[in-house]
N, C-alpha and C positions, 0 to 999 in steps of 0.2 A: 229808577226804572224798575218796575215789577216784572220778574221773569216767571212766566207761567209754567215753563217746562225747561228741561236741560238737555234731553235727548229725544228726538223725534224719529220714529220708525216710519218709513214710507214703503209699503208693498207696491211693487211696480211691475207691470206687464206690457207696457207700451200702448195700452188702450188709451182712448181719449180721456177717460175718467182718471186713469193713473197719471196721465200727463198733468191734468188739472190738480190732482192731489200733490204732485211734486212741486208745482208752481206755488200752491198754498203753503207747503212746508218751507219753501225758500223764502216766501214773504214773511212767515213767522220768524224764521231764523235771522232775517235781516234786522229784526227788532233788537237783537242782542247777540254779539259775536261769540258768546259763551255757549250758545245753543248748538248742539251737535245734531247732524242729520245722518241717519243710517238708511240707505235705500237697498231694498232686497227684492230679488226676484226668485221665484221657486219654479223649477222645472219638475214635471211629474211624468216620467217615462214609465209606462206599464212594463212589468217584467215579462209578461207573456202577451203577445199579440197574436194569439192563435187564430183569431177570426180572419186576420189579414195574412196569415201564413208566415209570420216572423216570430221567432222565439228569442227573447232576450238579446236582441241584436245590438251590439255595442256601437255600431255605426249610427243607429238612430239616436242613442244616448249622446254620442259625441256631436252629432249634428245639432241636437237641442242645446247642448252646453255651449257650442261655438256661437250659435245665434244669440243665446242669453248673454254671453260675454261681450259680443259686439254691441248689443243693445245697452249694456251697462257702461261700455266705454263712452257712448254718447251721453249717458247720464252724468258720468264723471266729468266730462268736458263741460257740461252745463254747470255743475257744482263748483268747478275750479274757480269761477269768478267770485265765489263767496270767501270771506275771511274765516268763516266758521270751519270747525273740524268736520269733515264728512268721510263716510266710508260707504262702500258698495259691496254687496254680497250676491253670489249666485249659489243658491242652495238647491238641494234635491229632496223630493218627498211630496207628501200631500200638501198642497198650498195652505189650506186652512190650519192644519196641525202645525206645520213648519213655521208659519207666521206667528202663531200664538207662542210657540216654544222660543222663537227668536226674541220676542218681546220680553219674556221672562228672563232669559239668559243674558240679555244685554241691558237690563234695567231701563228699558224705554219708559218714559213717563207720558208720552202722547203718541198715538198712531194717527197718521193722516192717510186716508185711502179713498179710492173711488168707490162709488156705490155699486158699480158693476165693472167687470173686467172683460176679458176676451172670451170667456166661457159661453158656449151656445145655450146651455141650460141656465135659466134665470128664475129666481123666485119672484113673488108678486111685487114686493117693494125693494128688496135688496138682493144683490147677487148672493149666491150661497157662501162664497168665501167671506165677503164682508159681513154677512149675517153671523157666521160662526165667530169671526173675530170680535164683533160687538158683544156677543154672548160670553165668550171665554177669556177675553183680554183682562190682564191685571191692571191696566191703566185706561184712561179715557181714550175713546176713539172718535176722531173727527171725520165724518163721512162727507166727501165732496161730491156734488151732483153736477 
């Protein structure tokens, strides 16, 4: 059996596209139990929310972290059925930059991600995060529609 990749990174935000991306990564991993899956979500809490009257409110950050961890618990439950090694991560920062840095630091050799996430601002063909990852990734990116 030819193994195309050994470590798949899946950026995940609970959108329909990221759910499809996760299903695709699981399908690929089922081909060979040596393939590892890393699922990551990135929260981006602005340090200043002056417009809304809040300044660096730790309660907002903690709320985002708690929601992300709960979401990733559901992902981990889904991944537990696989014999493959899997990991999940809740990271903080700019989603685009953090995903690309994660890919480099964790030696990912394939990224499987949705074409659009939960962001309200979208580009013509790809969401801004997926577009950035495609441009800056050190490995191939499989975009799921």
